[in-house]
TIMI-812820 format. One record per residue (C-alpha): residue in three letters; y, z, x. Coordinates in nm, 2 decimals. Example, Ala and Ser with C-alpha at 12.3 -4.5 7.8 and 13.67 -1.06 7.14 Angstrom:
BEGIN
- resn / north / up / east
- ALA / -0.45 / 0.78 / 1.23
- SER / -0.11 / 0.71 / 1.37
//
This chain:
BEGIN
- resn / north / up / east
- UNK / -10.28 / 9.73 / 8.55
- UNK / -10.51 / 9.39 / 8.45
- UNK / -10.61 / 9.12 / 8.60
- UNK / -10.47 / 8.95 / 8.95
- UNK / -10.30 / 8.65 / 8.87
- UNK / -10.16 / 8.37 / 9.05
- UNK / -9.81 / 8.37 / 8.80
- UNK / -9.71 / 8.69 / 8.63
- UNK / -9.52 / 8.66 / 8.32
- UNK / -9.24 / 8.91 / 8.43
- UNK / -9.02 / 8.70 / 8.26
- UNK / -8.99 / 8.85 / 7.93
- UNK / -8.79 / 8.63 / 7.60
- UNK / -8.64 / 8.77 / 7.27
- UNK / -8.58 / 8.49 / 7.02
- UNK / -8.53 / 8.50 / 6.65
- UNK / -8.66 / 8.24 / 6.42
- UNK / -8.60 / 8.12 / 6.10
- UNK / -8.91 / 8.23 / 5.77
- UNK / -9.05 / 7.87 / 5.82
- UNK / -9.05 / 7.80 / 6.25
- UNK / -9.25 / 8.18 / 6.23
- UNK / -9.44 / 8.08 / 5.94
- UNK / -9.56 / 7.75 / 6.20
- UNK / -9.54 / 8.03 / 6.47
- UNK / -9.79 / 8.17 / 6.30
- UNK / -10.07 / 7.97 / 6.15
- UNK / -10.00 / 7.74 / 6.51
- UNK / -10.17 / 8.07 / 6.63
- UNK / -10.43 / 8.14 / 6.45
- UNK / -10.59 / 7.75 / 6.39
- UNK / -10.50 / 7.76 / 6.83
- UNK / -10.62 / 8.17 / 6.85
- UNK / -10.33 / 8.24 / 7.12
- UNK / -10.06 / 8.43 / 7.21
- UNK / -9.70 / 8.38 / 7.04
- UNK / -9.60 / 8.38 / 7.38
- UNK / -9.86 / 8.10 / 7.50
- UNK / -9.75 / 7.90 / 7.18
- UNK / -9.39 / 7.91 / 7.31
- UNK / -9.54 / 7.84 / 7.69
- UNK / -9.72 / 7.53 / 7.55
- UNK / -9.38 / 7.41 / 7.37
- UNK / -9.18 / 7.46 / 7.62
- UNK / -9.39 / 7.24 / 7.84
- UNK / -9.43 / 6.96 / 7.59
- UNK / -9.04 / 6.95 / 7.58
- UNK / -9.04 / 6.94 / 7.96
- UNK / -9.25 / 6.67 / 8.03
- UNK / -9.08 / 6.43 / 7.73
- UNK / -8.79 / 6.42 / 7.85
- UNK / -8.91 / 6.39 / 8.20
- UNK / -9.11 / 6.09 / 8.06
- UNK / -8.73 / 5.93 / 7.92
//
């Protein structure tokens, strides 16, 4: 089944991207060596944290 975790990722999300955004996402995954899903999760946290600072 995979490794046990305290934070299961059991919600799926499908998004549509334009080619520029897709290329940026690919570049992020290549440089950071993490999954596309991880980049999206980090992005959500950064936007949320920015909102909470206002």
